[in-house]
C-alpha atoms as one frame of an Amber mdcrd trajectory, in Angstrom:
protein
  67.115  15.208-114.942  66.217  14.969-111.318  68.695  13.929-108.802  67.627
  11.889-105.789  67.311  13.712-102.522  70.291  14.120-100.432  70.513  12.360
 -97.250  68.631  14.351 -94.670  66.675  16.308 -97.242  62.865  16.564 -97.081
  61.407  13.749 -99.127  58.288  15.783 -99.774  59.516  19.199-100.783  57.008
  21.898-101.033  58.876  23.572-103.903  60.478  22.474-107.072  64.021  23.285
-107.888  64.705  24.061-111.547  67.747  25.572-113.059  68.798  26.758-109.717
  65.773  28.937-109.349  63.538  28.639-106.301  59.965  28.698-107.501  56.775
  28.542-105.408  54.465  25.605-105.848  51.579  27.878-106.839  51.836  30.919
-109.018  49.381  33.651-108.101  49.864  37.341-108.159  46.711  38.140-106.239
  45.720  35.366-103.699  47.197  35.459-100.201  48.713  32.499 -98.564  46.068
  30.194 -97.145  45.538  30.302 -93.338  46.177  27.160 -91.362  43.031  25.098
 -90.755  41.166  25.643 -87.360  40.302  22.797 -84.902  36.908  22.345 -82.964
  37.318  21.475 -79.213  35.309  18.391 -78.267  33.188  18.582 -74.975  34.298
  16.609 -71.857  31.344  14.166 -71.373  32.668  12.704 -68.107  32.547  16.046
 -66.338  28.929  16.675 -67.388  27.836  13.250 -66.231  29.648  13.740 -62.976
  27.946  17.032 -62.322  24.564  15.606 -63.186  25.157  12.569 -61.026  26.250
  14.681 -58.093  23.148  16.844 -58.368  20.982  13.730 -58.445  22.659  12.366
 -55.343  22.241  15.651 -53.514  18.582  15.776 -54.535  18.042  12.201 -53.425
  19.713  12.833 -50.095  17.643  15.968 -49.599  14.448  14.087 -50.333  15.516
  11.308 -47.993  16.320  13.823 -45.254  12.961  15.536 -45.786  11.089  12.261
 -45.732  12.942  11.207 -42.586  12.058  14.481 -40.863   8.408  14.299 -41.867
   8.155  10.666 -40.864   9.735  11.352 -37.500   7.533  14.377 -36.831   4.403
  12.402 -37.666   5.446   9.482 -35.470   6.403  11.850 -32.658   3.053  13.659
 -32.833   1.083  10.410 -32.757   3.170   9.021 -29.937   2.914  12.188 -27.847
  -0.877  12.131 -28.159  -1.010   8.465 -27.203   1.439   9.034 -24.351  -0.576
  11.978 -22.993  -3.755   9.944 -23.095  -2.098   6.974 -21.396  -0.471   9.199
 -18.798  -3.801  10.816 -17.931  -5.471   7.411 -17.688  -2.606   6.115 -15.568
  -2.942   9.045 -13.159  -6.686   8.456 -12.882  -6.232   4.741 -12.213  -3.508
   5.525  -9.688  -5.869   7.848  -7.800  -8.761   5.391  -7.973  -6.554   2.535
  -6.830  -5.329   4.543  -3.855  -8.942   5.199  -2.899  -9.796   1.516  -3.281
  -6.828   0.445  -1.198  -7.794   2.947   1.509 -11.339   1.577   1.522 -10.117
  -2.025   1.657  -7.772  -1.270   4.547 -10.584   0.524   6.360 -12.828  -2.466
   5.773 -10.249  -4.800   7.266 -10.084  -2.647  10.400 -13.867  -2.598  10.676
 -14.038  -6.373  10.339 -11.332  -6.761  12.971 -12.849  -4.188  15.306 -12.417
  -6.199  18.491 -15.282  -6.118  20.980 -18.401  -5.392  18.930 -21.564  -5.380
  21.060 -23.662  -4.198  18.096 -23.986  -6.910  15.469 -25.501  -7.191  12.020
 -26.927 -10.098  10.056 -24.427 -12.768   9.015 -25.093 -12.293   5.304 -24.423
  -8.549   5.573 -21.155  -9.209   7.368 -20.124 -11.913   4.899 -20.875  -9.728
   1.869 -18.725  -6.976   3.331 -15.844  -9.375   3.995 -15.992 -10.562   0.384
 -16.068  -7.004  -0.938 -13.026  -6.133   1.174 -11.065  -9.109  -0.181 -12.070
  -8.321  -3.762 -11.101  -4.690  -3.308  -7.656  -5.562  -1.989  -7.122  -7.981
  -4.891  -8.210  -5.410  -7.491  -5.869  -2.801  -6.020  -2.954  -5.213  -6.147
  -3.831  -6.180  -9.717  -3.773  -2.543 -10.820  -0.305  -1.916  -9.393   1.395
  -3.294 -12.513  -0.228  -0.945 -15.019   0.173   1.961 -12.633   3.927   1.334
 -12.450   4.392   0.939 -16.247   6.875   3.400 -17.719   5.791   5.820 -20.450
   8.986   7.027 -22.199   9.222  10.562 -23.524  10.078  11.268 -27.148  13.587
  12.400 -26.334  15.676  14.748 -28.487  15.030  14.716 -32.209  18.051  13.384
 -34.144  19.601  15.355 -37.026  20.474  12.960 -39.844  18.116  10.796 -41.806
  19.750   7.540 -40.819  19.265   8.518 -37.159  15.742   9.775 -37.824  14.676
   6.501 -39.418  15.846   4.560 -36.381  14.209   6.981 -33.951  10.958   6.862
 -35.950  10.863   3.085 -35.751  11.443   3.305 -31.996   8.618   5.824 -31.607
   6.275   3.591 -33.560   7.175   0.703 -31.266   6.557   2.904 -28.202   3.233
   3.947 -29.714   2.145   0.324 -29.972   3.269  -0.337 -26.407   1.484   2.733
 -25.059  -1.674   1.825 -26.962  -1.561  -1.582 -25.314  -1.009   0.090 -21.953
  -4.065   2.276 -22.539  -6.150  -0.842 -23.127  -4.803  -2.362 -19.916  -5.536
   0.853 -18.037  -9.112   0.872 -19.317  -9.607  -2.680 -18.062  -7.927  -1.910
 -14.721 -10.027   1.207 -14.287 -13.239  -0.751 -14.770 -12.135  -3.410 -12.289
 -10.993  -0.896  -9.685 -14.138   1.198 -10.040 -16.391  -1.847  -9.773 -14.575
  -3.135  -6.697 -14.678   0.293  -5.049 -18.392   0.707  -5.657 -19.153  -2.778
  -4.333 -16.981  -2.252  -1.259 -18.499   1.156  -0.544 -22.047  -0.105  -0.908
 -21.375  -3.101   1.299 -19.512  -1.027   3.886 -22.270   1.553   4.130 -24.788
  -1.252   4.546 -22.773  -2.480   7.517 -22.656   1.030   8.976 -26.368   1.695
   8.655 -27.289  -1.787   9.864 -25.063  -1.377  12.912 -26.569   2.022  13.658
 -30.066   0.627  13.216 -29.320  -1.942  15.914 -28.628   0.787  18.490 -32.227
   1.601  19.593 -33.028  -2.029  20.393 -29.669  -2.325  22.130 -30.467   0.747
  24.214 -33.890  -0.624  25.119 -32.256  -3.846  26.276 -30.022  -1.928  28.693
 -32.410   0.452  30.454 -30.220   0.891  33.495 -27.298   2.283  31.491 -26.339
   5.835  32.432 -27.648   8.746  30.433 -24.227   9.876  29.239 -23.537   6.457
  27.743 -26.956   6.321  26.085 -26.522   9.795  24.591 -23.083   8.863  23.291
 -24.583   5.759  21.686 -27.304   7.799  19.987 -24.815  10.357  18.689 -22.493
   7.656  17.377 -25.389   5.876  15.678 -26.411   9.124  13.978 -22.846   9.616
  12.724 -22.743   6.054  11.412 -26.026   6.522   9.567 -24.696   9.699   7.943
 -21.533   7.977   6.693 -21.096   8.322   2.930 -17.670   6.768   2.311 -15.504
   3.925   3.530 -12.158   5.293   4.695 -10.181   6.040   7.843 -12.911   8.288
   9.239 -15.416   5.478   8.738 -13.294   3.214  10.894 -13.274   5.869  13.609
 -17.039   6.291  13.358 -17.642   2.558  13.493 -15.328   1.947  16.433 -16.798
   4.941  18.282 -20.245   3.414  17.865 -19.079   0.057  19.147 -17.244   1.696
  22.052 -20.395   3.630  22.946 -22.363   0.391  22.964 -19.725  -1.153  25.203
 -20.069   1.807  27.583 -23.804   1.258  27.702 -23.164  -2.293  28.864 -20.445
  -1.223  31.299 -22.445   1.560  32.953 -25.494  -0.663  33.260 -23.363  -3.250
  35.018 -22.112  -0.603  37.410 -25.623   0.658  38.081 -26.916  -2.837  38.686
 -24.120  -3.454  41.134 -25.072  -0.307  43.033 -28.734  -1.331  43.158 -28.000
  -4.859  44.296 -29.284  -6.066  47.666 -32.670  -6.789  49.242 -34.318  -3.722
  47.615 -33.026  -4.364  44.089 -36.258  -5.774  42.705 -38.335  -2.899  44.105
 -35.836  -0.334  42.839 -35.950  -1.691  39.294 -39.757  -1.728  39.342 -39.822
   1.901  40.538 -37.401   2.972  37.812 -39.500   1.239  35.151 -42.633   2.921
  36.578 -41.014   6.353  36.465 -39.881   5.832  32.834 -43.403   4.846  31.882
 -44.669   8.236  33.137 -42.187  10.224  31.037 -41.544   8.421  27.743 -38.748
   9.983  25.738 -37.026  11.475  28.765 -33.735   9.859  29.744 -33.747   9.098
  33.468 -30.865   8.225  35.742 -31.576   7.018  39.291 -29.494   7.317  42.424
 -30.446   5.629  45.667 -29.411   6.644  49.184 -30.601   6.174  52.775 -31.500
   9.871  53.097 -32.506  12.297  50.325 -33.574  15.910  50.965 -33.429  15.205
  54.708 -35.948  12.343  54.594 -35.673   8.575  54.614 -35.983   7.410  58.176
 -38.984   6.720  60.383 -41.273   6.107  57.429 -40.429   9.354  55.674 -39.545
   9.445  52.010 -37.289  11.841  50.154 -36.715  12.682  46.516 -34.698  15.206
  44.523 -34.537  15.754  40.760 -32.041  17.540  38.541 -32.874  18.071  34.888
 -31.224  19.549  31.828 -32.929  21.456  29.064 -30.617  20.089  26.368 -31.613
  17.752  23.626 -32.306  14.994  24.369 -34.105  15.806  27.589 -32.592  14.077
  30.568 -32.807  14.085  34.338 -31.420  12.382  37.407 -33.885  11.370  40.128
 -32.548  10.679  43.606 -34.746   8.581  45.879 -34.419   7.442  49.472 -34.308
   3.722  50.145 -37.589   4.120  52.026 -39.382   4.753  48.731 -38.418   1.221
  47.656 -39.232  -0.142  51.117 -42.802   1.207  50.880 -43.298   0.264  47.235
 -45.863  -0.233  45.763 -47.897   1.853  48.264 -49.894   4.696  46.764 -47.886
   7.293  48.634 -44.700   5.901  47.150 -46.205   6.161  43.653 -47.365   9.732
  44.327 -43.907  10.867  45.439 -42.348   9.291  42.362 -44.901  11.068  40.141
 -43.924  14.390  41.758 -40.247  13.795  40.938 -41.113  12.779  37.399 -43.092
  16.048  37.157 -39.767  17.832  37.567 -38.003  15.551  35.073 -40.628  15.951
  32.357 -40.161  19.699  32.465 -37.586  19.184  29.714 -40.519  18.482  27.383
 -42.687  21.321  28.663 -40.363  24.298  28.822 -42.260  27.582  28.842 -45.497
  26.074  30.155 -44.930  27.373  33.699 -42.913  29.860  35.694 -39.571  28.203
  36.387 -38.019  31.247  38.054 -38.715  30.408  41.720 -38.446  27.244  43.826
 -42.083  27.598  44.910 -43.452  27.745  41.362 -41.205  24.849  40.345 -42.523
  22.675  43.202 -46.120  23.735  42.527 -45.646  22.649  38.888 -44.359  19.149
  39.862 -47.258  18.758  42.301 -49.757  19.901  39.670 -48.299  17.469  37.148
 -48.642  14.524  39.608 -52.261  15.532  40.252 -52.918  15.821  36.473 -51.681
  12.266  36.147 -54.210  11.055  38.764 -51.929  10.721  41.798 -53.922  12.275
  44.639 -52.057  11.049  47.732 -50.617  14.093  49.479 -47.140  12.599  48.983
 -47.595  14.051  45.503 -46.241  17.327  46.906 -49.388  18.758  48.507 -48.198
  17.803  51.981 -44.825  19.537  51.496 -45.725  22.494  49.190 -49.471  23.029
  49.367 -52.117  22.640  46.709 -51.124  24.165  43.352 -53.264  26.703  41.429
 -55.801  25.196  39.069 -54.154  26.869  36.083 -50.996  24.891  36.868 -52.958
  21.665  36.886 -54.604  22.597  33.596 -51.256  23.434  32.017 -49.626  20.308
  33.396 -52.296  18.125  31.804 -50.902  19.245  28.443 -47.384  18.095  29.262
 -46.886  14.462  28.411
């Protein structure tokens, strides 16, 4: 009989109690006691997924950082090239605009040159005025693109979120600079066209003004030699002008001033020749010039020259210069005009012109002694057909035939 378990006893005993003996549940003389069962540890899936997710994030961030760097570098390279091109174009337009503005300012000074005795055709003057206005307007129009700012790339950011923003800014700058380059191309064409038109028109004014000088000189025959030479030199400088700038203004105004001096010195000479003998004096001067074309002649008049002038005597004295152009000053006594147009008066004038024309015949005679110099002037008057002994024969004797022959080749 089995008694119920005592309170507190194991309800599931592992042994059976019988007759007071304690017996094992399994009888075996040879098998060992079984080992307790082993347990397999399950993997932690959350940790694996976390590690994999972290690696993916790192990889994604790395790729994003790389893409941001590459994108920025590409945008920076493109912008720098565009900026360099625009900067070079801007510098060129700036230089061209400065040249245009200089030319326009010079043109304004030429147009406002004050007293301008030498004139050009109205259409030439009007075309130049238009070119000057257009040049000034083109220079002003180019000022805006010249002043436009071209930003630099700045310092490259570090992180991708900064790089993306900087890349977008560079791309915007690239578009702006590309637009600026287009504007610079247009401004360059306008400035260049205006400069060429202004230069061409200005040089036309210069050459036309210089071309007016010979006729102006011929219209003022009594102007002094120095003023005439200055006019010729200034006209030559004006003809040689190749640009329109500050030096052109100086050249132009010098030419106009020289023309004004021609007028002024002629007025002074005419005032000195005024009086009862003025008409005869001017006729004598024109006669003398006709004997020596190409030689610049000044004339001075006085009561006595070389000790002669009274009691029917006539006196003359000539100074000449070997420079280019040939020039001379002939002094004549008033009595030469009083006796004009007598043959003896003509003969004396021819003798003096024989001295003056020496500037065209250097080396054709012995100019080392006063006697040979006077014999030459006498021979020249004779070679020109003036046989009255006022030709120098009365004062210096008859010249050698070889002098007369040589003088006939001096014209």
